[in-house]
C-alpha positions as CSV (number, residue, x, y, z in Angstrom):
1,X,165.1,19.9,76.6
2,X,161.6,18.1,75.8
3,X,160.3,20.5,73.9
4,X,163.0,21.0,71.7
5,X,162.8,17.2,70.9
6,X,159.2,17.7,70.1
7,X,159.6,21.1,67.9
8,X,162.6,19.0,66.1
9,X,160.2,16.0,65.3
10,X,157.4,18.7,64.3
11,X,160.2,20.5,61.9
12,X,161.2,17.0,60.3
13,X,157.5,16.1,59.7
14,X,158.2,12.6,61.5
15,X,155.5,13.1,63.9
16,X,151.5,14.9,63.3
17,X,151.0,15.6,66.9
18,X,147.4,16.8,66.3
19,X,146.4,13.0,65.2
20,X,148.3,11.7,68.0
21,X,146.6,13.6,70.4
22,X,143.1,12.8,68.5
23,X,144.0,9.6,68.9
24,X,145.5,9.3,72.6
25,X,141.9,11.3,73.6
26,X,140.2,7.8,72.8
27,X,141.6,6.5,76.0
28,X,142.6,3.2,74.0
29,X,145.7,1.1,72.9
30,X,147.1,1.6,69.9
31,X,148.2,-0.4,67.1
32,X,151.1,0.8,65.7
33,X,151.9,-0.6,62.6
34,X,155.2,0.8,60.5
35,X,156.2,-0.9,57.1
36,X,159.8,-1.1,56.9
37,X,161.9,-1.2,53.4
38,X,162.5,-5.6,54.3
39,X,159.2,-5.9,56.9
40,X,156.9,-5.6,58.8
41,X,156.4,-4.3,62.8
42,X,153.3,-4.3,64.7
43,X,152.8,-3.2,68.5
44,X,150.3,-2.4,70.8
45,X,151.5,0.5,72.5
46,X,149.9,2.2,75.8
47,X,150.2,5.8,76.7
48,X,151.6,6.8,80.1
49,X,152.7,10.7,81.2
50,X,156.2,10.1,80.6
51,X,156.4,8.2,77.9
52,X,155.1,5.4,76.0
53,X,155.2,1.8,76.7
54,X,155.2,-1.2,73.9
55,X,152.9,-4.1,75.7
56,X,153.2,-6.7,72.8
57,X,155.5,-6.5,69.4
58,X,155.7,-8.5,65.9
59,X,158.5,-8.3,64.2
60,X,157.3,-10.0,61.0
61,X,160.9,-11.8,60.7
62,X,159.2,-13.5,63.8
63,X,157.1,-15.6,61.0
64,X,160.1,-17.9,59.9
65,X,159.6,-20.1,62.9
66,X,156.2,-20.8,61.3
67,X,157.7,-21.5,57.6
68,X,156.7,-18.2,56.2
69,X,159.2,-16.2,54.1
70,X,158.4,-12.6,55.5
71,X,158.8,-9.2,53.6
72,X,156.8,-5.9,53.3
73,X,153.6,-7.6,51.7
74,X,150.2,-8.0,52.4
75,X,150.0,-10.9,53.4
76,X,153.0,-11.0,55.6
77,X,151.7,-7.9,57.4
78,X,148.4,-10.1,57.5
79,X,149.7,-12.8,59.2
80,X,152.3,-10.2,61.8
81,X,148.7,-9.1,62.8
82,X,147.4,-12.5,63.9
83,X,150.5,-13.4,65.7
84,X,150.4,-10.2,67.7
85,X,146.6,-10.6,68.3
86,X,147.9,-14.0,69.9
87,X,150.4,-12.7,71.8
88,X,148.2,-10.1,73.8
89,X,145.4,-12.6,74.6
90,X,146.4,-13.0,77.8
91,X,147.2,-9.2,78.0
92,X,143.4,-9.0,78.5
93,X,142.9,-6.0,75.6
94,X,139.6,-6.4,73.4
95,X,139.7,-3.1,71.7
96,X,142.5,-1.0,70.2
97,X,142.6,2.2,67.6
98,X,144.7,1.6,64.7
99,X,148.2,4.1,64.0
100,X,149.8,4.2,60.6
101,X,151.9,7.0,61.6
102,X,152.4,9.5,58.7
103,X,151.8,6.8,55.9
104,X,148.9,8.0,53.7
105,X,145.5,5.8,54.0
106,X,145.2,4.4,50.5
107,X,142.7,1.5,49.4
108,X,144.6,-1.6,49.8
109,X,147.6,-0.2,52.5
110,X,149.8,-3.0,54.0
111,X,149.1,-1.4,57.4
112,X,145.5,-1.9,56.9
113,X,145.9,-5.8,56.3
114,X,148.0,-5.8,59.4
115,X,145.0,-4.2,61.8
116,X,142.5,-6.5,59.2
117,X,144.8,-9.7,61.3
118,X,144.4,-7.9,64.5
119,X,141.2,-7.8,64.2
120,X,140.3,-11.6,62.3
121,X,142.2,-13.4,65.3
122,X,139.9,-11.4,68.2
123,X,140.9,-8.1,68.9
124,X,138.6,-5.4,67.6
125,X,140.4,-2.4,65.8
126,X,138.9,0.8,65.4
127,X,138.7,1.9,61.7
128,X,136.7,0.6,58.4
129,X,139.1,-1.7,57.0
130,X,137.8,-3.1,53.7
131,X,140.0,-5.3,52.2
132,X,140.0,-8.4,49.6
133,X,140.3,-11.6,50.7
134,X,142.4,-12.7,47.4
135,X,144.6,-10.0,48.4
136,X,145.4,-11.1,52.2
137,X,145.9,-14.3,51.4
138,X,148.3,-13.5,48.4
139,X,147.0,-14.6,45.2
140,X,147.5,-11.6,43.1
141,X,151.5,-12.5,44.1
142,X,151.2,-16.0,42.8
143,X,149.6,-15.4,39.8
144,X,151.9,-12.7,38.7
145,X,154.4,-15.1,40.0
146,X,153.1,-17.9,37.0
147,X,153.0,-15.1,34.6
148,X,157.0,-14.3,35.2
149,X,159.7,-16.5,34.1
150,X,161.9,-17.4,37.2
151,X,164.9,-15.7,36.2
152,X,163.4,-12.3,36.6
153,X,165.2,-11.0,39.8
154,X,161.7,-10.4,41.4
155,X,161.4,-13.4,43.6
156,X,164.9,-14.5,43.5
157,X,165.1,-14.4,47.5
158,X,162.1,-16.0,47.6
159,X,163.2,-19.2,45.6
160,X,166.7,-18.7,47.6
161,X,164.5,-19.2,51.1
162,X,163.1,-22.3,48.9
163,X,159.7,-20.2,49.0
164,X,157.7,-20.7,45.8
165,X,155.7,-17.5,45.4
166,X,153.7,-19.3,42.9
167,X,152.0,-20.8,45.7
168,X,151.9,-18.4,47.8
169,X,148.2,-19.0,48.6
170,X,148.8,-22.4,50.0
171,X,151.5,-21.4,52.1
172,X,149.6,-18.5,53.1
173,X,146.6,-20.8,54.5
174,X,149.4,-23.1,55.9
175,X,151.1,-20.1,58.1
176,X,147.5,-19.1,58.9
177,X,146.6,-22.6,60.3
178,X,149.8,-22.9,62.6
179,X,149.1,-19.6,64.2
180,X,145.5,-20.5,65.0
181,X,146.5,-23.9,66.2
182,X,149.6,-23.0,68.9
């Protein structure tokens, strides 16, 4: 039964088992970051013999409590990573290996922002992340929001939630401060 599930996941391209085995051989817990259509999910997962065990998890919807309007963008991923690191501080986890699944590792990938947020809040993540600080804070989104008119539908959900995308970098710093201070 287990082997049929493995064959099914391999055939439908849901799991790359070569990468998974290589990560598990390191013996470190994995920082699993996934992007959905509406947000970001970041988890710390330990391998166990009878299945993986989720140690800590953050969904970007949890950022509403600190005044951030979550979406599937770079600042949301960074803040989700920071929140996960804050939750995991009591678990005595000091080092993680990044697992982005089948996502392509491109230069400004949203999932790397989650890992950067986790590493900036005290948990070491094994990878070579280089990120532009202006992109992490959402300054590029704020600049774009200033250029286009308010009537365009691109930021309509932000405006419905009384979240001004033109002030995204300032709101990002407030949310970041709330995560660090709590």
